[in-house]
C-alpha positions as CSV (number, residue, x, y, z in Angstrom):
1,M,35.7,-10.6,23.7
2,S,35.2,-14.1,22.3
3,E,32.2,-15.1,20.4
4,P,30.7,-17.3,23.2
5,G,31.1,-14.3,25.6
6,R,29.2,-12.0,23.2
7,G,26.5,-14.7,23.0
8,G,26.3,-15.0,26.7
9,L,26.0,-11.3,27.2
10,A,23.3,-11.1,24.6
11,H,21.2,-13.8,26.4
12,I,21.6,-12.0,29.7
13,I,20.4,-8.7,28.1
14,L,17.4,-10.4,26.4
15,Y,16.6,-12.2,29.6
16,C,16.5,-8.9,31.6
17,L,14.5,-7.1,28.9
18,S,12.1,-10.1,28.9
19,L,11.7,-9.8,32.7
20,A,11.0,-6.1,32.5
21,Y,8.5,-6.6,29.7
22,G,6.8,-9.4,31.6
23,L,6.5,-7.2,34.7
24,A,4.8,-4.4,32.7
25,V,2.4,-6.9,31.1
26,S,1.6,-8.5,34.5
27,V,1.0,-5.1,36.1
28,R,-1.4,-4.2,33.3
29,L,-3.3,-7.5,33.5
30,R,-3.5,-7.1,37.3
31,L,-4.9,-3.6,37.0
32,Y,-7.6,-4.8,34.7
33,G,-8.3,-7.7,37.0
34,L,-8.8,-5.4,40.0
35,G,-11.0,-3.0,38.0
36,I,-8.5,-0.1,38.3
37,L,-8.3,0.0,34.6
38,S,-11.8,-0.1,33.4
39,T,-13.3,-2.0,30.5
40,K,-16.1,-0.9,28.2
41,R,-19.1,-2.9,26.9
42,L,-20.4,-1.9,23.5
43,P,-24.1,-2.1,22.7
44,C,-23.5,-4.9,20.2
45,K,-21.8,-8.3,20.1
46,V,-18.0,-8.3,19.9
47,I,-15.7,-11.0,18.5
48,S,-12.0,-10.8,19.1
49,I,-9.5,-12.6,16.9
50,G,-5.8,-12.6,17.9
51,N,-2.8,-14.4,19.3
52,I,-0.4,-14.2,22.2
53,T,2.8,-14.5,20.1
54,A,4.6,-12.1,17.8
55,G,4.5,-13.0,14.1
56,G,1.9,-14.4,11.8
57,S,-0.8,-16.9,12.8
58,G,-3.5,-16.2,10.3
59,K,-5.3,-13.3,12.0
60,T,-6.3,-11.4,8.9
61,P,-7.4,-14.4,6.8
62,M,-9.4,-15.6,9.8
63,A,-11.0,-12.1,10.3
64,I,-12.0,-12.1,6.7
65,H,-13.4,-15.6,7.0
66,V,-15.4,-14.9,10.1
67,A,-16.8,-11.6,8.7
68,G,-17.8,-13.3,5.5
69,L,-19.4,-16.2,7.3
70,L,-21.5,-13.9,9.5
71,K,-22.4,-11.6,6.6
72,K,-23.7,-14.7,4.7
73,R,-25.8,-15.5,7.7
74,G,-27.4,-12.1,7.5
75,E,-25.6,-10.4,10.3
76,R,-24.7,-6.7,10.2
77,V,-20.9,-6.9,10.6
78,T,-18.2,-4.3,11.0
79,V,-14.5,-5.0,11.3
80,L,-12.3,-2.9,13.6
81,S,-8.5,-2.9,13.1
82,R,-5.7,-0.9,14.7
83,G,-4.2,-0.4,11.2
84,Y,-0.7,-1.2,12.2
85,G,1.9,0.7,10.1
86,R,-0.5,3.1,8.6
87,A,0.5,6.7,7.7
88,S,-2.5,8.2,9.6
89,S,-4.0,8.3,13.1
90,G,-7.3,8.4,14.8
91,V,-10.5,6.7,13.9
92,L,-11.1,6.4,10.1
93,T,-13.4,4.5,7.8
94,V,-11.5,2.4,5.3
95,S,-14.6,1.0,3.7
96,D,-18.3,1.8,4.2
97,G,-19.1,-1.6,2.8
98,K,-19.8,-0.2,-0.7
99,N,-16.7,1.9,-1.4
100,I,-13.1,1.8,-0.4
101,L,-12.3,5.2,1.0
102,L,-8.6,4.9,1.9
103,G,-5.6,3.4,0.2
104,P,-3.2,0.9,1.9
105,R,-0.8,3.6,3.1
106,E,-3.5,5.5,5.0
107,A,-5.5,2.4,6.1
108,G,-2.7,0.0,6.7
109,D,-2.1,-3.1,4.5
110,E,-4.3,-5.5,6.4
111,P,-7.4,-3.3,6.8
112,Y,-7.1,-2.4,3.1
113,L,-6.9,-6.0,2.2
114,M,-10.0,-6.8,4.3
115,A,-11.8,-3.9,2.7
116,T,-11.1,-5.3,-0.8
117,R,-12.2,-8.8,0.1
118,L,-15.3,-8.0,2.2
119,K,-18.1,-6.6,0.1
120,G,-20.9,-5.2,2.2
121,V,-18.8,-5.2,5.4
122,P,-17.5,-1.8,6.7
123,V,-13.9,-1.7,7.9
124,V,-12.8,0.9,10.5
125,V,-9.3,1.6,11.8
126,G,-8.4,3.2,15.2
127,E,-5.8,2.8,17.9
128,D,-8.5,2.9,20.6
129,R,-10.9,0.0,19.7
130,A,-13.5,1.3,22.2
131,E,-13.6,4.7,20.5
132,A,-13.5,3.0,17.1
133,G,-16.3,0.7,18.1
134,L,-18.6,3.6,19.2
135,F,-17.8,5.4,15.9
136,A,-18.7,2.2,14.0
137,I,-22.0,1.9,15.9
138,R,-23.0,5.5,15.2
139,K,-22.1,5.2,11.5
140,F,-23.0,1.6,10.6
141,N,-25.2,0.2,13.4
142,P,-23.6,-3.3,13.4
143,A,-25.1,-6.2,15.3
144,C,-21.6,-7.6,15.6
145,I,-18.1,-6.1,15.6
146,I,-15.0,-8.2,14.8
147,L,-11.7,-7.1,16.4
148,D,-8.8,-7.9,14.1
149,D,-5.7,-8.7,16.4
150,G,-7.7,-7.8,19.5
151,F,-6.6,-10.4,22.0
152,Q,-4.5,-7.9,24.0
153,H,-7.0,-5.1,23.8
154,L,-8.5,-5.7,27.2
155,R,-10.3,-2.3,27.4
156,L,-13.0,-3.6,25.2
157,E,-15.2,-6.5,26.5
158,R,-16.0,-9.2,24.0
159,D,-18.5,-12.0,23.7
160,L,-16.1,-14.4,21.9
161,N,-12.4,-14.5,22.2
162,I,-10.7,-16.5,19.4
163,L,-7.1,-17.4,20.0
164,L,-5.0,-18.4,17.0
165,V,-1.8,-20.5,17.4
166,D,0.6,-21.4,14.6
167,A,1.4,-25.1,15.0
168,Q,5.0,-24.8,13.7
169,A,6.0,-21.8,16.0
170,G,3.9,-22.9,19.0
171,F,4.7,-20.7,21.9
172,G,8.4,-20.6,21.0
173,N,10.8,-21.1,23.9
174,G,8.2,-20.1,26.4
175,F,9.7,-16.7,27.1
176,L,8.2,-13.3,26.7
177,L,9.5,-10.7,24.2
178,P,12.2,-10.0,23.3
179,R,13.9,-13.3,24.5
180,G,11.0,-15.3,23.2
181,I,7.9,-14.7,21.0
182,L,5.2,-14.4,23.7
183,R,3.3,-11.2,24.0
184,E,1.7,-12.4,27.2
185,P,2.3,-15.1,29.8
186,L,1.0,-18.5,28.9
187,S,-1.7,-18.2,31.4
188,A,-3.4,-15.8,28.9
189,V,-4.5,-18.9,27.0
190,K,-7.3,-19.4,29.5
191,R,-8.9,-16.2,28.3
192,A,-9.7,-17.8,25.0
193,S,-13.3,-19.0,24.2
194,I,-11.9,-21.2,21.5
195,T,-8.4,-21.9,20.3
196,M,-7.7,-22.4,16.6
197,V,-4.4,-24.1,15.5
198,K,-3.0,-23.3,12.1
199,G,-1.2,-26.1,10.3
200,S,0.2,-29.4,11.7
201,G,3.1,-30.5,13.9
202,L,1.9,-28.9,17.2
203,G,4.5,-29.7,19.9
204,D,3.5,-31.7,22.9
205,N,4.1,-28.9,25.4
206,T,2.1,-26.4,23.4
207,A,-0.7,-28.9,22.9
208,D,-0.8,-29.6,26.6
209,I,-1.0,-25.9,27.5
210,I,-3.9,-25.4,25.1
211,H,-5.8,-28.5,26.2
212,R,-5.4,-27.6,29.9
213,S,-7.4,-24.5,29.3
214,G,-10.5,-26.7,28.8
215,K,-11.8,-24.8,25.8
216,S,-12.6,-26.0,22.3
217,V,-9.7,-26.6,19.9
218,V,-10.2,-26.5,16.2
219,K,-7.6,-26.9,13.4
220,F,-7.4,-24.7,10.4
221,N,-5.1,-24.0,7.5
222,Y,-4.7,-21.7,4.5
223,K,-6.5,-22.7,1.3
224,P,-5.0,-21.1,-1.8
225,N,-7.7,-19.7,-4.0
226,C,-6.4,-18.3,-7.3
227,L,-3.7,-16.0,-8.7
228,T,-4.7,-12.5,-9.6
229,H,-2.6,-10.1,-11.7
230,L,-1.9,-6.9,-9.8
231,S,-3.8,-5.0,-12.5
232,G,-6.9,-6.9,-11.4
233,N,-7.8,-7.8,-14.9
234,Q,-6.6,-11.3,-15.1
235,T,-6.8,-14.4,-12.9
236,L,-5.1,-17.8,-13.3
237,P,-6.1,-21.1,-11.8
238,L,-3.7,-22.6,-9.2
239,T,-3.0,-25.5,-11.6
240,S,-1.1,-23.0,-13.8
241,L,1.7,-23.0,-11.2
242,K,2.6,-26.7,-11.8
243,G,6.2,-26.9,-12.9
244,K,6.5,-23.1,-13.2
245,R,9.8,-21.4,-12.2
246,V,8.7,-18.7,-9.7
247,I,10.2,-15.6,-8.2
248,A,8.5,-15.2,-4.8
249,I,8.1,-11.9,-3.0
250,A,7.0,-11.8,0.6
251,G,6.8,-9.0,3.2
252,I,4.9,-10.8,5.9
253,A,5.7,-12.1,9.4
254,N,6.3,-15.7,8.2
255,P,7.5,-15.7,4.6
256,E,8.4,-19.4,4.7
257,S,4.8,-20.2,5.1
258,F,4.1,-18.5,1.8
259,F,7.0,-20.2,0.1
260,S,5.8,-23.6,1.4
261,T,2.4,-22.9,0.0
262,L,3.9,-22.3,-3.5
263,R,5.9,-25.5,-3.3
264,R,2.7,-27.5,-2.4
265,L,1.2,-26.1,-5.6
266,N,4.2,-27.7,-7.4
267,A,5.9,-24.4,-8.2
268,E,9.7,-24.3,-8.4
269,I,11.0,-21.3,-6.5
270,V,14.1,-20.0,-8.3
271,K,14.5,-16.7,-6.4
272,T,13.0,-15.1,-3.3
273,I,12.8,-11.5,-2.0
274,I,11.9,-11.0,1.6
275,F,10.9,-7.7,3.0
276,P,9.9,-6.9,6.6
277,D,6.3,-7.4,7.7
278,H,4.1,-4.4,6.9
279,H,6.8,-3.1,4.6
280,A,6.1,0.2,2.9
281,Y,7.2,-0.4,-0.7
282,S,9.1,2.2,-2.6
283,K,10.4,2.7,-6.2
284,A,13.7,1.4,-5.0
285,D,12.1,-1.9,-4.1
286,I,10.5,-2.1,-7.5
287,L,13.9,-1.6,-9.1
288,K,15.2,-4.4,-6.9
289,I,12.4,-6.7,-8.1
290,E,13.0,-5.7,-11.7
291,A,16.8,-6.4,-11.3
292,L,16.1,-9.9,-9.8
293,K,13.8,-10.7,-12.8
294,K,16.6,-9.8,-15.2
295,A,19.0,-12.0,-13.2
296,A,16.6,-14.9,-13.6
297,P,15.5,-14.7,-17.2
298,D,14.2,-18.3,-17.1
299,A,11.7,-17.5,-14.4
300,D,8.1,-17.9,-15.7
301,I,6.2,-15.8,-13.2
302,I,6.5,-13.5,-10.2
303,I,4.2,-14.3,-7.2
304,T,3.6,-12.3,-4.1
305,T,1.3,-12.5,-1.1
306,E,-2.2,-10.9,-1.2
307,K,-1.1,-8.5,1.5
308,D,1.9,-7.4,-0.4
309,G,-0.1,-7.2,-3.6
310,V,-2.4,-4.4,-2.4
311,K,0.7,-2.2,-1.7
312,L,2.6,-3.1,-4.9
313,K,-0.4,-2.6,-7.1
314,G,0.0,1.1,-7.6
315,L,3.8,1.0,-8.0
316,V,4.6,-1.7,-10.5
317,D,4.4,-1.7,-14.3
318,R,1.7,-4.2,-15.3
319,R,4.2,-5.6,-17.9
320,L,6.3,-6.8,-15.0
321,G,3.7,-9.5,-14.6
322,I,3.3,-9.8,-10.8
323,Y,0.5,-12.0,-9.5
324,A,-0.9,-12.2,-5.9
325,L,-1.8,-15.5,-4.4
326,S,-5.3,-15.2,-2.9
327,I,-6.0,-17.4,0.1
328,D,-9.0,-18.5,2.1
329,V,-9.3,-20.4,5.4
330,W,-10.0,-24.1,5.5
331,I,-11.4,-25.3,8.9
332,E,-11.2,-29.0,9.8
333,D,-14.1,-29.3,12.4
334,R,-16.6,-26.9,10.8
335,M,-19.4,-27.9,13.2
336,E,-17.3,-27.1,16.3
337,F,-16.2,-23.9,14.8
338,E,-19.7,-22.6,13.9
339,K,-21.0,-23.7,17.3
340,A,-18.8,-21.0,18.9
341,F,-21.0,-18.4,17.2
342,S,-24.3,-19.6,18.7
343,F,-24.3,-16.7,21.2
344,L,-25.3,-14.5,18.3
345,K,-28.8,-16.1,18.4
346,E,-29.3,-15.0,22.0
347,D,-31.8,-12.2,22.9
348,R,-33.5,-12.6,19.5
C-alpha cells in the first residue's frame, strides 16, 4: 500500500476511535446531567483546577500557586490529586503539612512536587476524589480542598471550577482523543467558573469559544524562580544561565515549553533528552544522561524540570551536577483572579 493510503487509513481509524470516545464521554455527561450518576457535596469548599485537553497546561504550578495563596490568607487548605503514574493505589497521605510521608514513586511525581513546595498544606492522593476528600476532612479538617486535575471528576461538586488553556496548543484540531487533543467536547468550557490562558498567541477560534462562555478570562505564564542542585544544598540565580551551554532534560507533556524558558533565560541548549510525561527514571536513564554529558564536554550545566528533578534526585551522583529549574506562576490580571475566590468569605 502506498504512503498516502496508509495515511488515509490511519485518519479513518483515528476518526472512528474519536467518535467512540466521544460517545462514551457524552453518555457519561448525560448520566450526570440526568442525576443517574450522583454527585457528592463535601462539607467544605472545593476548588477544581484542570483542563479539557491532553498534555500540559500548567495544572500543577497553578495548584501550588492557589494553595499557597489561600494558605497565606489563613485558610486551612488540603490538596487532592489522583497521583497519576504512582506505584500505589487507594487513598494515601503524601504530606501531612509538616512531613513528607511518601516518595515520588508511591505518591506520583506531581503530588510529591506539591508536597515539597507547599509547607503547611497537606497533600492526599486517591483515585476517587470523593473518598479522598472525606479522608482529608476526617484527618485534616480543611476549610478548602483543591482538586489537582479535577475538571473531569464530575462526581465531586465544586464551588470554583478553574479551566486552564495553553495558548499555543489551544483546543488543537477540535477533535476528541485520539484524533485530537480534547478530553471533552468544547461545550465543556461552559462549566468553567473562570478560564486561565497560559502564554500568548491564542488562536481566534479558541478565543471565540472561551469568550462565548461568558466567564472571566485571565492570562498567566510561568515565572522561573531559581536553579536548585538536586542535592538541595545549592541554588543559583537565573542570571547564572546567561551564555551557558546547557544540556536540558525533560519528561513532561510539553518539553518545548521548558526548552523555550531556558532560551528566554539566555541559555544555549547544546543537547536535549526527552522522556515521556510521568516517566519513571531508572539507572539506565542515568547512564544515558552521563553518556550525553561525555559526548558534550563543552556543556557548562545540566538542567531539568522541577517535576523531573524530584524523581532523579535519589538516582544521580551529585557530581553529575544536575540542577532543577524551579518555576512559579505569574498572573496578568491579579485583581480579576483573586476576585474568583471571594466565595470563600461566604457564611463567615
